[in-house]
C-alpha positions in Angstrom: -11.2 -5.8 12.7 -14.6 -7.4 12.9 -15.2 -11.0 11.8 -18.2 -11.5 9.7 -19.7 -14.9 8.7 -20.2 -15.3 4.9 -22.9 -17.6 3.6 -23.3 -18.3 -0.1 -26.1 -20.4 -1.5 -28.1 -20.6 -4.7 -31.5 -21.9 -5.9 -33.3 -21.4 -2.5 -37.0 -22.0 -2.4 -39.2 -19.1 -1.5 -39.9 -20.5 2.0 -36.3 -21.5 2.6 -34.8 -18.2 1.5 -37.1 -16.2 3.9 -36.8 -18.6 6.8 -33.0 -18.7 6.6 -32.8 -14.9 6.8 -35.2 -14.8 9.8 -33.3 -17.6 11.6 -30.0 -15.9 11.2 -31.5 -12.6 12.4 -32.6 -14.4 15.6 -29.0 -15.8 16.2 -27.1 -12.5 16.1 -25.5 -12.7 19.6 -22.0 -13.4 18.5 -21.8 -16.8 20.3 -20.3 -18.2 17.2 -17.5 -15.7 17.2 -18.9 -13.5 14.4 -20.0 -9.8 14.7 -22.5 -10.1 11.8 -23.6 -12.5 9.1 -23.7 -11.7 5.4 -25.7 -14.1 3.3 -25.5 -13.7 -0.5 -27.9 -16.0 -2.3 -30.3 -16.5 -5.2 -33.8 -18.0 -5.3 -34.9 -20.8 -7.6 -36.5 -19.2 -10.7 -39.0 -17.9 -10.0 -40.8 -16.8 -6.8 -43.1 -13.9 -6.1 -42.6 -12.2 -2.7 -45.0 -9.6 -1.2 -44.1 -7.1 1.5 -45.0 -7.6 5.1 -48.2 -5.6 5.0 -49.5 -6.3 1.5 -52.6 -8.3 0.5 -51.2 -11.1 -1.5 -54.3 -11.5 -3.7 -54.1 -7.8 -4.6 -50.4 -7.6 -5.4 -49.9 -11.0 -7.2 -51.8 -12.7 -10.0 -52.2 -16.0 -8.1 -53.7 -17.8 -11.1 -50.8 -16.9 -13.3 -48.3 -17.9 -10.6 -50.0 -21.2 -10.3 -50.0 -21.8 -14.0 -46.3 -20.9 -14.2 -45.3 -22.9 -11.2 -44.1 -19.8 -9.3 -44.1 -20.0 -5.5 -45.7 -17.1 -3.6 -44.6 -16.0 -0.1 -44.4 -13.0 2.3 -41.3 -11.2 3.4 -40.8 -10.1 7.1 -39.8 -6.7 5.8 -42.1 -4.1 4.4 -42.1 -2.8 0.8 -43.7 -4.0 -2.4 -44.1 -7.2 -4.3 -41.0 -8.4 -6.2 -40.0 -11.3 -8.5 -36.9 -13.2 -7.4 -34.9 -15.9 -9.2 -31.4 -16.9 -10.4 -30.7 -13.4 -11.9 -31.6 -11.4 -8.8 -29.0 -11.4 -5.9 -30.4 -11.6 -2.4 -28.2 -9.7 0.1 -29.1 -10.4 3.7 -27.1 -8.8 6.6 -28.0 -9.8 10.1 -26.5 -8.4 13.3 -27.5 -7.0 16.8 -29.9 -4.1 16.6 -27.8 -2.3 19.3 -24.7 -2.4 17.1 -22.7 0.7 17.7 -22.8 3.4 15.1 -26.2 2.6 13.6 -27.9 5.8 12.3 -31.3 6.6 13.8 -33.0 8.2 10.8 -34.4 5.6 8.2 -32.8 7.2 5.2 -29.4 7.3 6.9 -29.8 3.7 8.1 -30.5 2.5 4.6 -27.5 4.3 3.1 -25.3 3.0 5.9 -26.3 -0.6 5.6 -26.4 -0.6 1.7 -22.8 0.7 1.5 -21.4 -2.6 0.5 -23.9 -2.9 -2.4 -23.1 0.6 -3.5 -19.4 -0.2 -3.4 -20.0 -3.3 -5.6 -22.0 -1.3 -8.1 -19.2 1.3 -8.3 -16.7 -1.6 -8.8 -18.4 -2.7 -12.0 -18.4 0.9 -13.3 -21.8 2.3 -12.1 -22.7 5.3 -10.1 -25.4 4.4 -7.6 -27.3 6.7 -5.3 -30.0 6.2 -2.6 -33.5 7.3 -3.5 -36.0 7.6 -0.7 -37.8 5.8 0.6 -35.9 2.5 0.1 -34.3 2.2 -3.3 -30.9 2.3 -4.9 -30.9 3.7 -8.4 -28.5 4.1 -11.3 -29.0 6.9 -13.8 -32.4 7.6 -12.3 -33.6 4.0 -12.5 -34.2 1.5 -9.7 -31.6 -1.3 -9.5 -32.2 -2.5 -5.9 -34.9 -2.4 -3.2 -33.9 -2.2 0.4 -35.7 -3.4 3.6 -35.0 -3.6 7.3 -36.7 -5.3 10.2 -36.1 -6.1 13.8 -37.2 -9.1 15.9 -38.1 -9.6 19.5 -34.6 -11.1 20.3 -32.9 -7.8 19.4 -31.7 -8.9 16.0 -31.8 -6.8 12.9 -32.1 -7.9 9.2 -31.1 -5.7 6.4 -32.1 -7.1 3.0 -31.5 -6.1 -0.6 -32.8 -7.6 -3.9 -30.2 -6.5 -6.5 -31.3 -6.7 -10.1 -28.4 -8.3 -12.0 -31.0 -9.1 -14.7 -34.8 -9.1 -14.8 -37.5 -10.7 -17.0 -39.8 -7.7 -17.2 -42.6 -9.4 -19.2 -42.8 -12.2 -16.7 -42.8 -9.8 -13.8 -45.7 -7.8 -15.3 -47.6 -11.0 -16.0 -47.2 -12.3 -12.4 -47.4 -9.1 -10.4 -50.7 -7.2 -10.2 -51.1 -6.1 -13.9 -53.6 -8.2 -15.8 -52.0 -10.0 -18.7 -54.4 -8.4 -21.2 -53.3 -4.9 -20.2 -49.6 -5.6 -20.7 -48.6 -3.6 -23.8 -45.4 -2.3 -25.4 -46.2 1.1 -23.7 -46.3 -0.6 -20.2 -43.1 -2.5 -20.9 -41.3 0.7 -22.0 -42.6 2.5 -18.9 -41.2 -0.2 -16.6 -37.9 -0.2 -18.5 -37.7 3.5 -18.0 -38.2 3.1 -14.2 -35.9 0.2 -13.6 -32.6 -1.1 -14.8 -30.3 -4.0 -14.2 -26.5 -4.5 -13.7 -26.3 -6.1 -17.2 -28.3 -3.4 -18.9 -26.5 -0.5 -17.1 -23.0 -1.9 -17.7 -23.7 -3.2 -21.2 -22.1 -6.5 -20.5 -23.0 -10.0 -19.2 -22.1 -9.6 -15.6 -22.5 -12.9 -13.8 -24.2 -13.5 -10.5 -20.9 -14.8 -9.1 -19.0 -11.7 -10.2 -21.6 -9.5 -8.6 -21.7 -11.6 -5.5 -17.9 -11.3 -5.1 -18.1 -7.6 -5.6 -20.7 -7.2 -2.9 -18.7 -9.3 -0.5 -15.6 -7.3 -1.1 -17.7 -4.1 -0.8 -18.9 -4.9 2.7 -15.5 -6.0 3.8 -14.0 -2.7 2.6 -16.8 -0.4 3.8 -17.1 -2.0 7.2 -13.5 -3.0 7.8 -14.6 -6.6 8.2 -12.9 -10.0 7.6 -15.4 -12.3 5.9 -15.1 -15.9 6.8 -16.9 -18.5 4.7 -19.1 -20.6 7.0 -22.0 -22.4 5.3 -25.2 -23.4 7.2 -24.6 -26.6 9.1 -27.0 -29.5 9.7 -28.4 -28.3 13.0 -29.1 -24.9 11.4 -30.8 -26.4 8.4 -33.0 -28.4 10.7 -34.0 -25.3 12.6 -34.8 -23.5 9.3 -36.9 -26.4 8.2 -38.9 -26.1 11.4 -39.4 -22.4 10.8 -40.7 -23.3 7.3 -43.1 -25.8 8.8 -44.5 -23.4 11.4 -44.4 -20.1 9.5 -43.2 -19.7 6.0 -44.9 -22.8 4.7 -48.3 -22.0 6.2 -51.3 -20.1 4.8 -51.6 -18.3 8.1 -48.4 -16.4 7.3 -48.7 -16.0 3.5 -52.4 -15.1 3.5 -52.6 -13.2 6.7 -53.6 -9.9 5.2 -55.6 -11.4 2.3 -59.0 -9.9 1.9 -60.6 -13.2 0.8 -59.0 -15.2 3.5 -60.9 -18.3 4.7 -62.9 -18.4 7.9 -60.9 -18.5 11.1 -59.4 -15.0 11.0 -61.5 -12.7 13.2 -61.8 -10.3 10.2 -62.7 -12.9 7.6 -66.4 -11.9 7.6 -65.6 -8.3 6.8 -63.0 -9.3 4.2 -65.5 -11.4 2.4 -67.8 -8.5 2.3 -65.1 -6.4 0.7 -65.0 -8.9 -2.0 -68.8 -8.6 -2.7 -70.1 -11.3 -0.4 -72.9 -10.7 2.1 -71.8 -8.9 5.2 -73.1 -9.0 8.7 -76.4 -7.7 10.1 -78.6 -5.0 8.7 -77.1 -1.6 9.0 -73.5 -2.8 8.3 -71.4 -1.1 5.6 -68.0 -1.6 4.0 -65.6 0.7 2.2 -62.0 1.2 1.3 -59.6 4.0 0.4 -56.3 4.2 -1.4 -53.6 6.9 -0.9 -50.1 7.3 -2.2 -48.1 8.8 0.7 -44.4 9.6 1.2 -44.2 6.3 3.2 -45.7 4.2 0.5 -49.1 3.1 -0.9 -51.8 2.7 1.7 -54.9 0.6 1.1 -57.3 0.6 4.0 -60.5 -1.4 4.3 -63.2 -0.7 6.9 -66.3 -2.5 7.9 -69.0 -0.8 10.1 -71.8 -2.1 12.3 -74.2 0.8 12.9 -72.0 3.8 14.0 -69.2 1.5 15.2 -66.1 0.3 13.4 -66.3 -3.5 13.2 -63.0 -4.0 11.5 -60.1 -2.1 9.9 -57.4 -3.7 7.7 -54.3 -1.6 6.8 -52.3 -2.9 3.9 -49.7 -1.5 1.5 -46.0 -1.3 0.6 -45.0 0.8 3.6 -42.5 0.0 6.3 -43.4 -0.2 10.0 -43.2 -2.4 13.1 -45.9 -5.1 12.6 -47.0 -4.7 16.3 -47.8 -1.0 15.6 -50.1 -1.9 12.7 -51.9 -4.7 14.4 -52.2 -2.6 17.6 -53.9 0.1 15.6 -56.3 -2.3 14.0 -57.2 -3.8 17.4 -57.6 -0.3 19.0 -60.1 0.7 16.2 -62.1 -2.5 16.5 -65.5 -1.6 18.0 -64.5 2.1 18.3 -66.9 4.9 17.3 -66.8 5.6 13.6 -65.7 9.2 14.1 -62.7 11.1 12.7 -61.6 12.3 16.2 -61.5 8.7 17.5 -59.5 7.5 14.5 -57.0 10.4 14.9 -56.6 9.6 18.6 -56.0 5.9 17.9 -53.3 6.7 15.4 -51.7 9.1 17.8 -51.8 6.5 20.5 -50.4 3.6 18.5 -48.2 5.3 15.9 -47.3 8.6 17.6 -47.5 12.2 16.6 -44.8 12.0 13.9 -45.4 8.5 12.5 -42.9 5.7 11.9 -40.2 5.5 9.2 -41.6 7.5 6.3 -45.3 6.7 7.3 -46.8 9.9 8.6 -49.5 9.8 11.3 -51.6 12.4 9.6 -51.6 10.6 6.2 -52.5 7.3 7.9 -55.3 8.8 9.8 -56.7 10.5 6.7 -56.9 7.4 4.6 -58.6 5.4 7.5 -61.1 8.2 7.9 -61.8 8.1 4.2 -62.3 4.4 4.2 -64.8 4.7 7.1 -66.6 7.6 5.3 -66.8 5.4 2.2 -68.3 2.6 4.3 -70.9 5.0 5.6 -71.8 6.0 2.0 -72.0 2.4 1.0 -74.4 1.7 3.8 -76.6 4.6 3.0 -76.8 3.7 -0.7 -76.9 0.0 -0.2 
């Protein structure tokens, strides 16, 4: 029987919640006598967390978050923006990426690693199922979002945000939809697409009840003994250092923000995409949006003559960050031609893509953004 470490905590700040998960992912080697670590926690109400590749200013209404005192941060996993607080249970499972028995296909990996959450939902009387690309649903409605990432040390983090309850009007006010556009129709639409444990069961299931069910579900599905072992002082100090150097910095939170301050090599083109003056005569900027099986893609392109000056790929997809930044670097100062773009995608992403992100779909939206930049230049 495996021995898993169990960590339980509540009211985490946005930065602490993310930093703790990453630190645990980097310390997966079993030196502490555990085969994996399961952390079940809640955030302080509330915080808005965007996915690894999203533009924070596009996905979150920063002005509303500031007025409401809601912290904003960026997850190390892909996916879309979410609202977290005391009624959403964070489930973080960290272990070695070479763990025996891990499925290779993304859909199979998600179903394998979310087995404990599915078991817990069944224990409270629900019938969950996996919905590609990364959701658990009950009666056709999303009840949890799933994410996976690996780090350079060979660690893996599987994360779930389980909706025990959700303040839908607050979520719509803080995430992307302008307050003046929030209507009863929009509220009903979101309610039809999502559900919560309390809504689906028809009773006031507590966070602690759901947390106990998740812990028992993982112990049962993986044949593991869970041993309660809270974070100790040395670990807390290391997590605080990670907050200071990463999760508490604008370099991390705003890294894919279009209106980022000077200092980022792409800041000039980002400013242009927000309507500011861009570069020398002959430059053009454009963007394109596409809904793909791998998620929503938003690509921004800036040209200088017939050369790509900058490309920024954002969205709620899942991928290795090194692949995305490698592609952006390869396209910088490359000819603004479809064949060049397709070759760059093939070189960095591969013929078949990564996760659910298909190479052909990615190349097509980049080509469209570049074409739109050419049109903007010719009509500007």
